C-alpha positions in Angstrom: 229.1 -164.8 -23.0 228.3 -166.6 -26.2 226.2 -165.3 -29.1 223.4 -167.7 -28.1 223.5 -166.3 -24.5 223.2 -162.8 -25.9 220.3 -163.8 -28.1 218.6 -165.3 -25.0 219.3 -162.0 -23.1 217.8 -160.0 -25.9 214.7 -162.2 -26.0 214.0 -161.1 -22.4 213.7 -157.5 -23.5 209.9 -157.0 -24.1 210.3 -155.1 -27.4 212.6 -157.8 -28.9 210.3 -160.7 -28.0 208.6 -161.0 -31.3 211.7 -160.7 -33.5 212.7 -163.9 -35.2 215.8 -165.6 -33.8 217.9 -165.1 -36.9 217.4 -161.3 -36.7 218.1 -161.4 -32.9 221.4 -163.2 -33.6 222.3 -160.6 -36.2 221.5 -157.8 -33.6 223.6 -159.5 -31.0 226.4 -159.9 -33.5 226.3 -156.3 -34.7 226.0 -154.9 -31.2 228.9 -154.3 -28.9 228.9 -155.8 -25.4 230.2 -153.1 -23.0 230.9 -153.0 -19.3 230.6 -150.2 -16.9 231.8 -149.9 -13.3 230.0 -148.1 -10.5 229.4 -144.4 -11.4 230.8 -144.7 -14.9 228.7 -142.9 -17.5 227.0 -144.6 -20.5 226.7 -141.0 -21.8 226.4 -137.4 -20.6 223.5 -135.0 -21.0 224.2 -132.9 -24.1 226.2 -135.7 -25.9 225.3 -136.8 -29.5 222.9 -139.7 -29.5 224.9 -142.3 -31.4 223.6 -145.5 -29.9 220.9 -147.1 -27.7 221.8 -149.5 -24.9 220.1 -152.6 -23.5 221.1 -153.3 -19.9 221.9 -157.1 -19.6 223.1 -157.1 -16.0 223.0 -154.5 -13.3 221.3 -151.1 -13.1 221.8 -147.5 -14.2 220.6 -144.1 -12.9 219.1 -141.4 -15.2 220.4 -138.1 -13.9 219.3 -134.6 -15.0 221.5 -131.5 -14.7 219.4 -128.7 -13.3 220.2 -125.2 -12.1 220.0 -126.6 -8.5 222.4 -129.5 -9.3 222.0 -133.0 -10.5 218.9 -135.0 -9.7 218.1 -138.7 -10.2 214.9 -139.0 -12.3 214.8 -142.8 -12.8 216.7 -146.1 -12.4 216.6 -148.9 -14.9 217.6 -152.5 -14.4 218.1 -155.6 -16.6 216.3 -155.7 -20.0 215.8 -151.9 -20.0 216.4 -150.0 -23.2 218.1 -146.6 -22.6 219.4 -143.8 -24.8 216.8 -144.4 -27.5 215.2 -141.0 -27.4 218.2 -139.1 -28.6 218.7 -141.7 -31.4 215.1 -141.3 -32.5 214.8 -137.6 -32.2 218.3 -136.9 -33.4 218.7 -134.4 -30.5 221.4 -134.2 -27.9 221.1 -136.6 -24.9 218.4 -135.2 -22.5 220.0 -136.8 -19.4 223.1 -138.5 -18.1 223.0 -142.2 -17.5 225.5 -143.7 -15.0 226.1 -147.3 -13.8 224.9 -148.4 -10.4 227.5 -151.0 -9.4 228.9 -153.2 -12.2 226.8 -153.1 -15.4 226.9 -155.2 -18.6 225.0 -153.7 -21.6 224.7 -154.2 -25.3 225.4 -151.0 -27.3 223.3 -150.9 -30.4 224.6 -148.5 -33.0 222.1 -145.8 -34.1 222.0 -147.1 -37.7 221.3 -150.7 -36.6 218.6 -149.5 -34.2 216.8 -147.4 -36.8 217.0 -150.3 -39.3 215.4 -152.6 -36.7 212.5 -150.2 -36.1 211.9 -149.8 -39.9 211.9 -153.6 -40.4 209.8 -154.5 -37.3 206.8 -152.1 -36.9 205.8 -154.0 -33.7 209.2 -153.1 -32.2 208.7 -149.4 -33.2 205.3 -149.5 -31.4 206.9 -151.1 -28.3 209.5 -148.4 -28.2 206.8 -145.7 -28.6 204.8 -147.3 -25.8 207.8 -147.4 -23.5 208.6 -143.7 -24.2 205.0 -142.8 -23.6 204.9 -144.7 -20.2 208.1 -142.9 -19.1 206.7 -139.6 -20.0 203.5 -140.4 -18.1 205.5 -141.4 -15.0 207.6 -138.2 -15.2 204.5 -136.1 -15.5 202.9 -137.8 -12.5 206.1 -137.3 -10.5 206.3 -133.6 -11.5 202.6 -133.1 -10.7 203.3 -134.6 -7.3 206.0 -132.0 -6.6 203.9 -129.0 -7.7 
């Protein structure tokens, strides 16, 4: 995939839509394109949050280790941002994320991700909105199990 293709992929991600093309090109250039096979982990619950990922192709499950074993709490597909909470909060990963089938993703280093948020307040707001929506969905799911 060319740099231009990666820029086009990033443009599909809602929180990157308003970022100028030159900055998206820099983001694509400074990010690492990574591939995962079915079941391979992006990261494991408890790991250090050193990067966020944007899924370009494929899907990934969010898995939580509980006293009763592992449970799937969410699934994300193309254009989803994952792993950002541990980067933002500087806490260990709160869940494990594993590929469902073959996955292509962009790995955005923590430093680059935080710089983007500092330079583009609209992106920071989009990230907060996404986290808030995920929390709301999780709360609704937990309330349904009570």
